[in-house]
Steps between C-alpha positions, in 0.01 A plus 500: 500500500266542200652557157325668208604569146380750243578555133812698590616194701582712807468295817427581862182693400253539779154453349252788545174416673160673470205432727167488313196426716714294739676300227869540427614559143869429440660705221816390323456744213567871479145640530143437603217641289166534671206596280224687677159350443286721278145518627233482229303817429126456465398868483562747218399861566547831323331789329524822305430868568448754222449875495465748215436874523426760233472875555425778252514861622390782268501877551408749225550221246413628152430154360228440760442203727459444872730417788466139614643240734468123467612215724475125459631248751460134588638209697497130412585233758518122486571210735525146359541176695591161356584183692470143377158481331354820648493853362364826638529815288382845608521838328382854577484788253401857590515785246387859526534813287350847461545819305432862591426765238454864593232598246233244606210530744608176668874545483616165645379178340623145541633317197588160647356313798535124529528252787547130427578209733544138385586195711519141371566175685551166325607137545674321214311205350742427216800681356388857432134437595356624831167493678479868589280754673540865403363813668495831311383840625482822296381852578609865501612737776322832441179639352465512123306763306364558152566862395272679255355837397125550498344623180532875473737530796872565509531367854606144560296255705577151623318184601626240745537170313723290731659486844708279729343150487242645262559294306711237669538151358589185692541176308581156640592220257582132551618283214787353302809717467782443250831677562829509315813694590830497312778747408322825581160377376209423730155387383197417711141414410220396736168365372233505767146362469442609861523878514324743728500867404376781723434855381509750790353851497527664844427858393135569588417721201653257250332205672159669488554570129572131432848572365725218374213250475404517869132467591405857607556533873721190531869512585617165361413299190611132514550295185600137434671398180815381327825687443829482317802689629824514300821690572836541327819648645795497262832671435481623141854637501762560766341830607140445381237301688137432407235394747137441405196330647155423360197405710173379346184434702159375390193483722320165482173694480613662174769257396704626205482869591855576609637748748846587366793642697834541321815662644833548324821665621817543296799614709812636331797573726730783396724450801466396865266787588345624175239305307214530252171318560218444252186387682173394336175400671194376307168418671163392367206427729145497365373606845697825488341789311730788408374858498566644155567863406137540385373400845379153399630181661615203297709183521850562370857370505700676770857574396785663691845552354791661689856575392729597788862606490664563833627340817480122512653300787501121530542340840 
């Protein structure tokens, strides 16, 4: 007969046995704690949806004005992968908005129309430094118009100035990428001496007019040059987040003349479902001529600023 003793010195205890993969574990204590193995997570995914609506309805209003309706909506998605010395980060941003005003010839007009896709793959060379390749694509979804009144006429007219993939921009960059992430702060910068940039104009009328620097009649304009892409994503306060990215490109044929794309989004959460977003987009491209109010076309800084208060859901 086997004898066992525990701290309470009670004898004649029959030891418990547990079979684990064919092996027998003999227990003389009071409990067995088995910790479940936690599998590592290599993917991080998520996103945000926002919607804001404004409506003004007037009837026999002595102060004047016009009835109007405005909507702005957007979705932002991301999927990031990190394992050992490899990273793969992908993001998609789609935003659209329009307003409708009853006293205009063309009542419905878009106010916001952006599509942006970015994907970056890298292998770590040293702590924080990666050899990376990044692909970026930008365009819009619907036709864009310039509205004006001809001299001596009260009627509005419009000219088509853009369309889906007119322009579209595809940029591929390979170079050295530095990344740092700590306590709600993420910084990334990729310097690429090997950058290919393609300007796409699929609309026939815009292509024939040589819009956006395209040779008249062509659909694609290829360029080779160098680029610098920098992004910041940081938590300013507990309920305030700032995300910004800057992309600079210079064609080797005209090295020093920069194409500038800057995007900034400040998100302020009121509660789980209500938020305020301040979005700013700045673009300068010497190949893009903007139609002015006087009918002339000129190079200019393109600026879009949106302030939205409404539904905001993170997932």
